[in-house]
MARBARO-599019 format. One record per residue (C-alpha): residue number from 0; residue in one letter; chain; x, y, z. Coordinates in steps of 0.25 Angstrom, whole numbers, plus 5000, padded with zeros to 4 digits. Layout:
NUM, A, A, X, Y, Z
...
***
This chain:
0, M, A, 4985, 4989, 5066
1, V, A, 4991, 4992, 5080
2, R, A, 5005, 4988, 5075
3, A, A, 5003, 4997, 5063
4, V, A, 4999, 5009, 5072
5, R, A, 5011, 5006, 5081
6, R, A, 5020, 5006, 5068
7, A, A, 5014, 5019, 5064
8, F, A, 5016, 5026, 5077
9, L, A, 5031, 5021, 5077
10, V, A, 5033, 5027, 5064
11, Y, A, 5027, 5040, 5068
12, L, A, 5036, 5041, 5080
13, R, A, 5048, 5039, 5072
14, G, A, 5044, 5050, 5062
15, M, A, 5041, 5060, 5073
16, A, A, 5054, 5057, 5080
17, T, A, 5061, 5060, 5067
18, T, A, 5054, 5073, 5066
19, G, A, 5057, 5077, 5080
20, I, A, 5072, 5075, 5079
21, V, A, 5072, 5085, 5068
22, V, A, 5062, 5096, 5073
23, V, A, 5065, 5096, 5088
24, P, A, 5079, 5103, 5087
25, F, A, 5073, 5114, 5079
26, L, A, 5061, 5116, 5088
27, L, A, 5071, 5117, 5100
28, L, A, 5080, 5126, 5093
29, F, A, 5070, 5136, 5087
30, G, A, 5058, 5133, 5097
31, L, A, 5055, 5148, 5099
32, S, A, 5056, 5152, 5085
33, E, A, 5045, 5157, 5076
34, G, A, 5048, 5145, 5067
35, V, A, 5042, 5136, 5078
36, S, A, 5029, 5144, 5078
37, A, A, 5029, 5143, 5062
38, V, A, 5030, 5128, 5064
39, V, A, 5019, 5128, 5074
40, K, A, 5010, 5136, 5065
41, G, A, 5014, 5128, 5053
42, F, A, 5009, 5115, 5060
43, I, A, 4996, 5122, 5064
44, Y, A, 4993, 5125, 5049
45, L, A, 4998, 5111, 5044
46, G, A, 4990, 5105, 5055
47, Y, A, 4977, 5112, 5051
48, A, A, 4979, 5107, 5036
49, L, A, 4982, 5092, 5041
50, L, A, 4970, 5092, 5050
51, I, A, 4960, 5096, 5039
52, F, A, 4966, 5086, 5030
53, L, A, 4965, 5075, 5041
54, G, A, 4951, 5079, 5045
55, F, A, 4947, 5077, 5031
56, L, A, 4952, 5063, 5031
57, V, A, 4945, 5060, 5044
58, L, A, 4932, 5065, 5039
59, L, A, 4933, 5056, 5027
60, T, A, 4936, 5044, 5036
61, V, A, 4925, 5047, 5046
62, L, A, 4915, 5048, 5034
63, G, A, 4919, 5034, 5030
64, V, A, 4930, 5035, 5020
65, Q, A, 4937, 5023, 5026
66, K, A, 4950, 5022, 5017
67, L, A, 4954, 5036, 5022
68, R, A, 4957, 5029, 5036
69, V, A, 4970, 5023, 5030
70, L, A, 4975, 5037, 5025
71, F, A, 4977, 5042, 5040
72, G, A, 4990, 5034, 5042
73, A, A, 4996, 5041, 5029
74, L, A, 4990, 5054, 5033
75, I, A, 4996, 5055, 5047
76, A, A, 5009, 5050, 5042
77, S, A, 5009, 5060, 5031
78, F, A, 5007, 5071, 5041
79, T, A, 5018, 5066, 5050
80, I, A, 5027, 5066, 5038
81, S, A, 5023, 5080, 5034
82, W, A, 5024, 5085, 5048
83, Q, A, 5038, 5079, 5050
84, Y, A, 5043, 5086, 5037
85, F, A, 5035, 5099, 5042
86, A, A, 5042, 5098, 5055
87, Y, A, 5056, 5097, 5049
88, V, A, 5054, 5109, 5040
89, L, A, 5047, 5118, 5051
90, S, A, 5058, 5115, 5061
91, V, A, 5067, 5124, 5051
92, A, A, 5056, 5135, 5051
93, G, A, 5061, 5138, 5066
94, I, A, 5075, 5141, 5060
95, I, A, 5069, 5149, 5049
96, A, A, 5060, 5157, 5058
97, L, A, 5072, 5160, 5068
98, I, A, 5081, 5165, 5057
99, S, A, 5070, 5174, 5052
100, G, A, 5070, 5181, 5065
101, S, A, 5055, 5179, 5067
102, K, A, 5049, 5182, 5081
103, I, A, 5044, 5171, 5090
104, Q, A, 5029, 5170, 5087
105, L, A, 5020, 5164, 5077
106, P, A, 5025, 5169, 5064
107, A, A, 5017, 5180, 5056
108, P, A, 5012, 5176, 5043
109, D, A, 5022, 5183, 5034
110, T, A, 5035, 5179, 5042
111, F, A, 5045, 5169, 5036
112, A, A, 5043, 5159, 5047
113, A, A, 5028, 5159, 5044
114, R, A, 5029, 5158, 5029
115, G, A, 5039, 5146, 5031
116, G, A, 5029, 5139, 5041
117, A, A, 5017, 5141, 5032
118, G, A, 5025, 5135, 5020
119, L, A, 5030, 5123, 5028
120, A, A, 5016, 5120, 5034
121, A, A, 5010, 5121, 5020
122, G, A, 5021, 5112, 5014
123, A, A, 5020, 5102, 5025
124, F, A, 5005, 5100, 5022
125, V, A, 5008, 5098, 5007
126, L, A, 5019, 5088, 5011
127, F, A, 5008, 5081, 5020
128, L, A, 4999, 5080, 5008
129, E, A, 5010, 5074, 5000
130, D, A, 5014, 5064, 5010
131, F, A, 4999, 5060, 5012
132, L, A, 4998, 5058, 4997
133, R, A, 5010, 5050, 4997
134, A, A, 5005, 5042, 5009
135, L, A, 4992, 5039, 5001
136, G, A, 5001, 5034, 4989
137, F, A, 5000, 5046, 4979
138, P, A, 5003, 5045, 4968
139, P, A, 4997, 5031, 4966
140, G, A, 5005, 5020, 4958
141, A, A, 5014, 5009, 4963
142, G, A, 5029, 5012, 4962
143, L, A, 5027, 5025, 4954
144, S, A, 5040, 5031, 4950
145, E, A, 5033, 5044, 4949
146, R, A, 5029, 5045, 4964
147, P, A, 5041, 5051, 4969
148, A, A, 5041, 5062, 4958
149, I, A, 5026, 5065, 4960
150, H, A, 5029, 5067, 4975
151, A, A, 5041, 5076, 4972
152, K, A, 5031, 5085, 4964
153, T, A, 5022, 5086, 4976
154, R, A, 5034, 5092, 4984
155, W, A, 5034, 5104, 4975
156, V, A, 5020, 5106, 4979
157, F, A, 5025, 5105, 4994
158, I, A, 5036, 5115, 4991
159, A, A, 5027, 5125, 4983
160, M, A, 5016, 5126, 4993
161, A, A, 5026, 5127, 5005
162, L, A, 5033, 5139, 4998
163, W, A, 5019, 5145, 4995
164, A, A, 5015, 5145, 5009
165, S, A, 5028, 5150, 5014
166, F, A, 5028, 5162, 5005
167, M, A, 5013, 5166, 5005
168, A, A, 5010, 5171, 5018
169, G, A, 5015, 5162, 5029
170, F, A, 5005, 5158, 5040
171, R, A, 4992, 5165, 5035
172, P, A, 4983, 5153, 5034
173, S, A, 4977, 5157, 5021
174, Y, A, 4990, 5156, 5014
175, F, A, 4994, 5144, 5022
176, A, A, 4981, 5136, 5018
177, L, A, 4983, 5139, 5003
178, P, A, 4996, 5132, 5000
179, I, A, 4990, 5120, 5008
180, V, A, 4977, 5120, 4999
181, M, A, 4985, 5122, 4986
182, S, A, 4995, 5111, 4989
183, T, A, 4984, 5101, 4993
184, V, A, 4977, 5104, 4980
185, C, A, 4990, 5103, 4972
186, L, A, 4994, 5089, 4979
187, M, A, 4980, 5083, 4977
188, A, A, 4979, 5088, 4963
189, F, A, 4992, 5082, 4960
190, S, A, 4988, 5069, 4966
191, V, A, 4976, 5068, 4958
192, I, A, 4983, 5071, 4945
193, V, A, 4994, 5061, 4948
194, T, A, 4984, 5050, 4952
195, Y, A, 4976, 5052, 4940
196, K, A, 4988, 5051, 4931
197, M, A, 4992, 5038, 4938
198, A, A, 4978, 5032, 4936
199, G, A, 4979, 5035, 4921
200, S, A, 4992, 5029, 4920
201, A, A, 4987, 5016, 4927
202, F, A, 4975, 5015, 4918
203, D, A, 4983, 5017, 4905
204, S, A, 4993, 5006, 4910
205, A, A, 4983, 4996, 4913
206, T, A, 4980, 4986, 4902
207, V, A, 4965, 4983, 4898
208, A, A, 4957, 4971, 4903
209, R, A, 4944, 4968, 4896
210, S, A, 4933, 4963, 4906
211, K, A, 4923, 4953, 4901
212, A, A, 4910, 4947, 4906
213, V, A, 4911, 4939, 4919
214, R, A, 4905, 4925, 4918
215, K, A, 4899, 4919, 4930
216, R, A, 4903, 4905, 4934
217, S, A, 4900, 4895, 4945
218, G, A, 4907, 4883, 4952
219, A, A, 4920, 4883, 4959
220, A, A, 4930, 4893, 4954
221, W, A, 4945, 4890, 4953
222, G, A, 4948, 4904, 4958
223, I, A, 4939, 4915, 4964
224, H, A, 4944, 4930, 4964
225, W, A, 4942, 4939, 4975
226, T, A, 4948, 4953, 4977
227, D, A, 4948, 4965, 4987
228, V, A, 4941, 4958, 4998
229, H, A, 4946, 4968, 5009
230, V, A, 4944, 4959, 5021
231, T, A, 4944, 4968, 5034
232, R, A, 4944, 4966, 5048
233, K, A, 4930, 4964, 5055
234, G, A, 4924, 4977, 5057
235, R, A, 4933, 4985, 5049
236, S, A, 4930, 4992, 5035
237, R, A, 4938, 4992, 5023
238, V, A, 4949, 5003, 5020
239, D, A, 4940, 5007, 5008
240, G, A, 4927, 5007, 5017
241, G, A, 4917, 4996, 5017
242, K, A, 4917, 4982, 5022
243, G, A, 4928, 4972, 5019
244, G, A, 4926, 4960, 5011
245, N, A, 4925, 4950, 5023
246, E, A, 4911, 4946, 5021
247, R, A, 4911, 4946, 5006
248, L, A, 4923, 4937, 5007
249, Q, A, 4917, 4927, 5017
250, E, A, 4904, 4927, 5008
251, C, A, 4912, 4923, 4995
252, I, A, 4920, 4912, 5003
253, T, A, 4907, 4906, 5008
254, T, A, 4902, 4906, 4994
255, F, A, 4914, 4898, 4988
256, L, A, 4916, 4888, 4999
257, E, A, 4906, 4878, 4992
258, E, A, 4914, 4879, 4980
259, P, A, 4928, 4884, 4984
260, P, A, 4937, 4889, 4973
261, K, A, 4951, 4884, 4971
262, F, A, 4957, 4898, 4972
263, V, A, 4952, 4912, 4978
264, F, A, 4960, 4924, 4973
265, I, A, 4960, 4937, 4981
266, T, A, 4967, 4948, 4973
267, G, A, 4970, 4957, 4984
268, D, A, 4964, 4965, 4996
269, L, A, 4959, 4953, 5003
270, T, A, 4961, 4962, 5016
271, D, A, 4958, 4977, 5017
272, R, A, 4969, 4982, 5026
273, G, A, 4979, 4970, 5025
274, D, A, 4980, 4968, 5040
275, E, A, 4981, 4955, 5048
276, E, A, 4967, 4955, 5053
277, E, A, 4961, 4956, 5039
278, W, A, 4970, 4945, 5034
279, E, A, 4966, 4936, 5045
280, E, A, 4951, 4939, 5042
281, A, A, 4953, 4936, 5027
282, R, A, 4960, 4923, 5030
283, K, A, 4948, 4919, 5039
284, I, A, 4938, 4922, 5029
285, L, A, 4946, 4915, 5018
286, A, A, 4948, 4902, 5026
287, P, A, 4936, 4894, 5023
288, L, A, 4939, 4895, 5008
289, K, A, 4953, 4891, 5010
290, E, A, 4949, 4879, 5018
291, K, A, 4941, 4875, 5006
292, G, A, 4954, 4874, 4998
293, T, A, 4953, 4887, 4990
294, R, A, 4966, 4893, 4988
295, I, A, 4966, 4908, 4991
296, V, A, 4976, 4917, 4984
297, I, A, 4976, 4932, 4989
298, V, A, 4983, 4944, 4982
299, P, A, 4988, 4956, 4989
300, G, A, 4980, 4969, 4988
301, N, A, 4983, 4983, 4992
302, H, A, 4974, 4982, 5004
303, D, A, 4981, 4969, 5009
304, L, A, 4995, 4975, 5008
305, A, A, 4993, 4990, 5009
306, T, A, 5000, 4998, 5020
307, A, A, 4990, 5010, 5018
308, Y, A, 4978, 5003, 5023
309, N, A, 4982, 5004, 5037
310, S, A, 4984, 5019, 5042
311, A, A, 4995, 5015, 5052
312, D, A, 5003, 5008, 5041
313, A, A, 5000, 5020, 5031
314, F, A, 5006, 5029, 5042
315, I, A, 5019, 5021, 5043
316, S, A, 5020, 5020, 5028
317, T, A, 5019, 5035, 5026
318, R, A, 5029, 5038, 5038
319, L, A, 5039, 5027, 5033
320, T, A, 5040, 5031, 5018
321, H, A, 5036, 5045, 5018
322, F, A, 5033, 5040, 5003
323, R, A, 5047, 5045, 4999
324, G, A, 5054, 5032, 5001
325, G, A, 5051, 5018, 4997
326, M, A, 5037, 5013, 4999
327, V, A, 5041, 5000, 5006
328, R, A, 5044, 5007, 5019
329, G, A, 5030, 5011, 5020
330, M, A, 5024, 4997, 5017
331, N, A, 5018, 4988, 5027
332, G, A, 5024, 4975, 5022
333, L, A, 5017, 4967, 5033
334, R, A, 5004, 4968, 5025
335, L, A, 5011, 4960, 5014
336, R, A, 5015, 4950, 5024
337, A, A, 5001, 4949, 5029
338, F, A, 4996, 4947, 5015
339, L, A, 5006, 4936, 5012
340, G, A, 5003, 4929, 5025
341, G, A, 4988, 4929, 5021
342, L, A, 4992, 4924, 5007
343, A, A, 5000, 4913, 5012
344, A, A, 4989, 4908, 5022
345, L, A, 4979, 4908, 5010
346, E, A, 4988, 4902, 4999
347, P, A, 5002, 4898, 5005
348, D, A, 5006, 4891, 4992
349, L, A, 5008, 4904, 4984
350, K, A, 5022, 4904, 4978
351, N, A, 5031, 4916, 4974
352, A, A, 5039, 4917, 4962
353, K, A, 5050, 4908, 4968
354, G, A, 5040, 4897, 4971
355, E, A, 5040, 4900, 4987
356, T, A, 5026, 4899, 4993
357, I, A, 5021, 4912, 5000
358, A, A, 5020, 4904, 5013
359, A, A, 5034, 4899, 5013
360, I, A, 5039, 4913, 5010
361, L, A, 5032, 4919, 5022
362, K, A, 5036, 4908, 5031
363, R, A, 5051, 4911, 5027
364, E, A, 5050, 4926, 5029
365, D, A, 5043, 4925, 5042
366, K, A, 5054, 4915, 5047
367, A, A, 5065, 4925, 5042
368, L, A, 5058, 4937, 5049
369, S, A, 5056, 4929, 5062
370, R, A, 5071, 4926, 5061
371, L, A, 5074, 4940, 5059
372, W, A, 5066, 4945, 5071
373, G, A, 5073, 4933, 5079
374, L, A, 5087, 4939, 5075
375, V, A, 5082, 4953, 5080
376, E, A, 5078, 4947, 5094
377, E, A, 5091, 4939, 5095
378, V, A, 5100, 4951, 5092
379, R, A, 5092, 4959, 5102
380, M, A, 5094, 4949, 5113
381, V, A, 5109, 4948, 5111
382, V, A, 5110, 4963, 5110
383, S, A, 5102, 4965, 5123
384, T, A, 5112, 4956, 5131
385, S, A, 5125, 4961, 5124
386, R, A, 5125, 4975, 5119
387, S, A, 5140, 4973, 5114
388, A, A, 5134, 4963, 5104
389, K, A, 5125, 4974, 5098
390, L, A, 5132, 4977, 5085
391, Y, A, 5136, 4962, 5082
392, E, A, 5122, 4957, 5084
393, A, A, 5116, 4968, 5075
394, E, A, 5126, 4965, 5064
395, R, A, 5123, 4950, 5066
396, F, A, 5108, 4953, 5065
397, R, A, 5110, 4961, 5053
398, K, A, 5117, 4950, 5045
399, K, A, 5106, 4939, 5049
400, A, A, 5094, 4948, 5046
401, A, A, 5100, 4952, 5032
402, K, A, 5101, 4937, 5029
403, L, A, 5086, 4935, 5032
404, F, A, 5081, 4947, 5024
405, P, A, 5093, 4952, 5015
406, R, A, 5085, 4960, 5006
407, Y, A, 5076, 4967, 5016
408, P, A, 5084, 4974, 5027
409, P, A, 5077, 4985, 5036
410, S, A, 5078, 4999, 5031
411, M, A, 5086, 5003, 5044
412, G, A, 5095, 4990, 5044
413, W, A, 5094, 4976, 5051
414, E, A, 5098, 4981, 5064
415, A, A, 5086, 4990, 5065
416, L, A, 5078, 4977, 5067
417, L, A, 5085, 4975, 5080
418, W, A, 5078, 4986, 5087
419, T, A, 5064, 4984, 5082
420, S, A, 5052, 4977, 5089
421, K, A, 5045, 4965, 5083
422, E, A, 5033, 4973, 5078
423, S, A, 5043, 4984, 5072
424, F, A, 5051, 4972, 5065
425, D, A, 5038, 4967, 5059
426, D, A, 5032, 4981, 5056
427, F, A, 5044, 4987, 5049
428, Y, A, 5054, 4977, 5045
429, V, A, 5044, 4965, 5041
430, S, A, 5035, 4975, 5035
431, S, A, 5046, 4981, 5026
432, L, A, 5051, 4967, 5022
433, Y, A, 5037, 4964, 5016
434, A, A, 5035, 4978, 5010
435, E, A, 5049, 4976, 5003
436, R, A, 5044, 4962, 4997
437, W, A, 5030, 4968, 4993
438, Q, A, 5029, 4960, 4980
439, D, A, 5041, 4950, 4982
440, Y, A, 5031, 4939, 4986
441, F, A, 5023, 4940, 4973
442, P, A, 5019, 4934, 4964
443, L, A, 5014, 4922, 4971
444, Y, A, 5008, 4910, 4964
445, L, A, 5002, 4897, 4964
446, V, A, 4998, 4886, 4954
447, D, A, 4985, 4879, 4952
448, E, A, 4990, 4867, 4943
449, A, A, 4976, 4862, 4941
450, I, A, 4973, 4873, 4931
451, D, A, 4987, 4876, 4928
452, A, A, 4986, 4890, 4934
453, Q, A, 4995, 4899, 4942
454, V, A, 4990, 4909, 4952
455, I, A, 4999, 4922, 4954
456, V, A, 4997, 4932, 4965
457, L, A, 5003, 4946, 4963
458, N, A, 5005, 4958, 4973
459, S, A, 5001, 4970, 4965
460, I, A, 5001, 4979, 4977
461, A, A, 5010, 4991, 4976
462, R, A, 5021, 4992, 4987
463, D, A, 5015, 5005, 4992
464, P, A, 5011, 5009, 5006
465, T, A, 5001, 5020, 5002
466, L, A, 4986, 5019, 5001
467, I, A, 4986, 5023, 4986
468, G, A, 4999, 5016, 4982
469, S, A, 4996, 5003, 4988
470, A, A, 4983, 5002, 4980
471, W, A, 4991, 5003, 4967
472, G, A, 4996, 4990, 4960
473, D, A, 5011, 4986, 4957
474, L, A, 5015, 4972, 4954
475, G, A, 5030, 4976, 4954
476, Q, A, 5040, 4972, 4944
477, D, A, 5047, 4961, 4952
478, Q, A, 5033, 4954, 4955
479, I, A, 5030, 4955, 4940
480, G, A, 5043, 4949, 4937
481, R, A, 5040, 4937, 4946
482, L, A, 5026, 4936, 4940
483, E, A, 5032, 4935, 4927
484, E, A, 5042, 4924, 4931
485, I, A, 5031, 4916, 4938
486, I, A, 5022, 4916, 4925
487, R, A, 5034, 4913, 4916
488, T, A, 5038, 4901, 4923
489, S, A, 5024, 4896, 4926
490, T, A, 5018, 4884, 4919
491, S, A, 5004, 4888, 4922
492, R, A, 4994, 4891, 4911
493, Q, A, 4985, 4900, 4919
494, F, A, 4989, 4912, 4928
495, V, A, 4980, 4918, 4939
496, I, A, 4986, 4931, 4943
497, L, A, 4981, 4938, 4955
498, A, A, 4984, 4953, 4959
499, H, A, 4977, 4964, 4966
500, H, A, 4978, 4975, 4955
501, A, A, 4972, 4975, 4941
502, P, A, 4983, 4978, 4931
503, F, A, 4973, 4981, 4920
504, R, A, 4961, 4989, 4917
505, W, A, 4947, 4985, 4911
506, H, A, 4943, 4989, 4897
507, D, A, 4932, 4997, 4902
508, E, A, 4940, 5006, 4912
509, S, A, 4942, 5020, 4908
510, P, A, 4954, 5029, 4911
511, P, A, 4954, 5035, 4925
512, D, A, 4947, 5048, 4927
513, F, A, 4947, 5057, 4940
514, S, A, 4937, 5048, 4948
515, L, A, 4942, 5042, 4961
516, E, A, 4938, 5028, 4957
517, E, A, 4946, 5029, 4944
518, I, A, 4958, 5036, 4950
519, Q, A, 4958, 5025, 4961
520, R, A, 4957, 5014, 4951
521, W, A, 4969, 5018, 4942
522, A, A, 4978, 5026, 4952
523, C, A, 4977, 5018, 4964
524, L, A, 4973, 5004, 4960
525, A, A, 4980, 5001, 4947
526, V, A, 4994, 4994, 4945
527, S, A, 5007, 5001, 4941
528, V, A, 5010, 5002, 4926
529, S, A, 5023, 4994, 4927
530, S, A, 5016, 4982, 4934
531, V, A, 5004, 4982, 4923
532, N, A, 5014, 4982, 4911
533, R, A, 5023, 4971, 4916
534, F, A, 5012, 4962, 4922
535, S, A, 5004, 4963, 4909
536, E, A, 5016, 4958, 4901
537, I, A, 5016, 4946, 4910
538, L, A, 5001, 4943, 4908
539, S, A, 5003, 4945, 4893
540, R, A, 5014, 4934, 4893
541, I, A, 5005, 4924, 4900
542, Q, A, 4995, 4926, 4888
543, R, A, 5006, 4924, 4878
544, D, A, 5010, 4911, 4884
545, K, A, 4996, 4906, 4882
546, K, A, 4993, 4906, 4897
547, K, A, 4981, 4912, 4904
548, F, A, 4981, 4922, 4916
549, F, A, 4970, 4927, 4925
550, F, A, 4972, 4940, 4933
551, F, A, 4964, 4943, 4946
552, C, A, 4965, 4956, 4953
553, G, A, 4956, 4966, 4961
554, H, A, 4960, 4979, 4969
555, R, A, 4950, 4989, 4962
556, H, A, 4938, 4982, 4967
557, G, A, 4932, 4979, 4953
558, G, A, 4936, 4993, 4947
559, K, A, 4926, 5003, 4942
560, L, A, 4915, 4992, 4940
561, H, A, 4918, 4986, 4954
562, E, A, 4917, 4972, 4949
563, A, A, 4925, 4960, 4946
564, R, A, 4929, 4959, 4931
565, I, A, 4936, 4949, 4922
566, G, A, 4943, 4952, 4909
567, D, A, 4954, 4949, 4899
568, W, A, 4968, 4956, 4901
569, R, A, 4981, 4953, 4894
570, G, A, 4976, 4940, 4889
571, G, A, 4971, 4935, 4902
572, Q, A, 4960, 4937, 4911
573, V, A, 4959, 4947, 4923
574, V, A, 4949, 4947, 4935
575, E, A, 4947, 4960, 4943
576, G, A, 4939, 4957, 4955
577, A, A, 4930, 4966, 4963
578, S, A, 4932, 4968, 4978
579, L, A, 4926, 4956, 4986
580, A, A, 4922, 4966, 4997
581, D, A, 4912, 4971, 4987
582, K, A, 4899, 4962, 4989
583, D, A, 4895, 4963, 4975
584, A, A, 4909, 4959, 4969
585, R, A, 4908, 4948, 4959
586, I, A, 4918, 4936, 4961
587, L, A, 4927, 4932, 4949
588, A, A, 4934, 4918, 4948
589, A, A, 4941, 4908, 4939
590, W, A, 4935, 4895, 4936
591, Q, A, 4943, 4883, 4931
592, E, A, 4938, 4877, 4918
593, S, A, 4943, 4866, 4909
594, K, A, 4958, 4863, 4908
595, G, A, 4960, 4872, 4920
596, K, A, 4957, 4885, 4913
597, L, A, 4952, 4897, 4921
598, R, A, 4940, 4905, 4918
599, L, A, 4935, 4918, 4925
600, G, A, 4921, 4921, 4929
601, M, A, 4912, 4926, 4940
602, I, A, 4907, 4918, 4952
603, K, A, 4892, 4917, 4952
604, N, A, 4885, 4923, 4964
***
């Protein structure tokens, strides 16, 4: 957390320094003009609006709405971005006011400078709202091609409201407040409409799974399914509010120690914020079961990987991307590295599509990163003793570094690494390295030859740093292609496929209405349409080859019924688990029957 805050402060200073370079010359040149007075008053009105907005969020947080705490990083970053643009434009107001020949005093309501200041202040507030919506991930949906077009439309709201404020009555408070209120209403209404549209699209694209009665079974299970455990640090509540699943997980493990299963499948959100302390706590709780010989396979969840669940990371994300460039710049890839480390510690024999184990992959990458940092220190030492060798050493470093990571050069060139600290090297280059390779490690698989079954782990988390966007599912076309190849070349007769998101809907689910729960289910927790279509084709092919598949998932905590369910889908069987953090959640599992066939059921209490 301390390192994340330090990173956020560094990014903030860089942004403010850039602003100062542009604004200061204008202030020095026109410091006595009426335009500066307009700037000051514009900031006052803008500040009032922002304080009211911020105060509302503070009130909700004090009242116990825990999830809003993670919004503050994005909120403050959105403000600083808007302030930066505001300062750029308002610096020009000094020139306009000087040319207009206004006197050196606070502008009267109907002067040209006052009108310009009011318009810019109102427009800056609309811009702030738009940036805030972007920081949250509006509109929902991973990899949406429509996203830039939708944001382009909101620009027209910004322009229209700014012009309205400019030509109404300048700095009269009543006329200044009206464009702000109207623009806020317009943006929020637009957000709701687009979100509802996305929810309907996700619902329509999801194929139907038919749930069936769950049979209770006893005895040692082949594989037990847990999901959405949300392990937290001691004394800390969950992002969504309430207690983490630490105690519930310990209770379950104690129950199964007498008859330990061969496998435990945890389909995402083992941790709540994905930080190192939570991973350490999770490994400690799972250790007794692992010592009994149970193989524990975990799947990445949005809480495990998401940048948005740490306010400092959310701040950095918004500042780096402005949500106008690639999302990768705003991702904290170190969270993926932490997950892969936890995965390798629990089940090191998982292999990728090339047949390499995850433990071997991470060991090789850690060695290469260590060599890269060693090169940085080596060149620094040479340059410090011989400045004449600076250019030669920098070129030599560039060539050697490019050989270690030819596909992933830093955005500012290899030479930029020569002047970074070790923490900055990890926080920016290593983080971006893993963010670039978000789904490159997946699918991972292992084979249980005793029952002729192959267990496959997918990463369905969208590469999106925002709060809403990171909850959306996206398997990615490259990952699906590798999955297709693994299944095509496999000799196994049964496939156990694990992912966090459910690419289907149950037969008794109705189209989404305007309720918050329904919008959240289909606009924020669904899977992208392209992922669903191609993934469904692969599963249908398994059925045509007269093989069986079992698909385990979680993420939405049991859906509208808040319970684990079993059903038939695409010729196979699916399991959607309820959150293990919920004390009443029933636990589903697979049992080995005659001839190695698997059967699903529910653990008897």
